[in-house]
C-alpha positions, 0 to 999 in steps of 0.5 A: 500500500502506498504511504499517505501524502500528509500525516498530521500529529495532534497531541491532546490533553484536557483541552475540551473547550478548544478541541471541537474547533480544532477538529472542525478545522481539520475536517475542513482542510482542502485537500484533506489530510490523508492521516490524522494521528491524535494522541490522547495523553491521558485526558481526564476531561471530556476530550475522549468523548469529543474524539469519539463523536468526531470519528465519523466525520474524520475517518482518517483520524486514528486515536492513540491513548496513553498515560499522561507523559507530557506534550513531548511524549505525545508528539513522539508517539505520533511521530512513531505512528505517522506514515505520511511522506510529509508531516505537520504538527497541530496543537489541539487548542489551536486551529488551522486554515482550510488551505493550510498545507495545500501550497506547502505540499506542492512546493515540497514535492516540486522542489524536493524540500526538507521543510516548508516554513509557514506563518501563523496568526496570534489568536486572542479570542476576540480580546484584540485583533489577530495578527501574523507572527512573522510580519517582516518579509524574509527570503522566499527562495529555496535556501539551506536551513543554516541560511534561514537561521542566519537571516532570522538571527540577524533580524533578531526574530526566530520562532521555534514553534514546530507547528509552523513547519511542514516536514519531509518525514524521511528527513525527520527519520534520518536522525531521527528527531524526537522531543525531550520528554517533560520539557517546556519550550521543547520546540527550541531544541527540535527546531534549531537542530532541524534548521541546522540540518535542513539542506533545502527549505522555503518560507511561504508566509502563508497563514496556516495556523491560528495560535490561540492565546487564552487568558490563563490563571494559576493558583500559587502552587500551580504557578510555582510548578510551572515557573520551576519547569520553565527554568529547568527546561531553559537550562536543558535548552541552553546546554543543547544549544551550546552543544550545537555551537560547539560543532559549528567550527566551519561557520564562525558567524553562525556560531556567534549568532547562535551563541548570542541567541542562546544567551538572550533566551536563557537570560529570561529565566532570571525574569521568572524567579521574581514571579515565583510565589515560593521565595525560598525556592526562588533563592535556592533555584538562583543558587543552583543556577550558579552551582550547576554551571548555568551562569558559567555557560552563559558567560562563556557564550556571551557576545556583548558587555550588556549580556555579561553585565546581566550575568554578573549581576545575577551571579552576585545576587546568587551569593548574596541570597537574592531570588530576584532578577 
């Protein structure tokens, strides 16, 4: 049997208020997706019933249920199950345009691309007008992923969201790429490595995805867990990006740009510490960032005096017992 052309991987976890809109958009795709792999990552709300109800309208949808393992684990399960020549990710609290992948698939086939880079809207649920994530005009010719990275770093704007890309599955499986379990901002490692490796890609600018920005409220305990997870994940991401820098000996400019991007992104952890409700945990986390070598890693990769001043300030506060930024 011939492999399907397009597989969509859709992780689902406790998104019952948003899931019907997502599934409705998948049913409206023109041309239809050949395969939709939905991974229900242990939902405890109404998601299983919603998926069952939508089964007749999406006969190409296959639902895989597993114990909760987080977004990365759900995406990995979907990757292992997907059979399409091309694949894309859809987050189940977002929705896609009817023609989301039509042009991208034709480009990928005609020009033998590893990746097609799409655009998306920030969707504010009516609180304000939606607008495009990429509003500048990057190159649209066929280029290597390293050149796209170079252009985006120079412009100071790189988005890592994996659902803004269409991938040739053979390219993904050649490594193979997988997401780091239990990581927040798990797209950072995946997208950077894929762009470093991609030989041929194009950016279309087409609005394929509508990225929902809901109003989120957390009680103190949940806020503490989330902020701690963001800090811990940022450390993992920084170390992974540092490893990528280390192998760019053949491209000094890109190595410098990536190092600058690494430090700018990683410094955001120090804005999370003052927001932690548990001040004792915030101070302990700051000390741990020094003891575990995170601050030293940032110092080593810093590309400006401004970055070094910020790192030094937080290093000093880690000794003085402060948990703030």
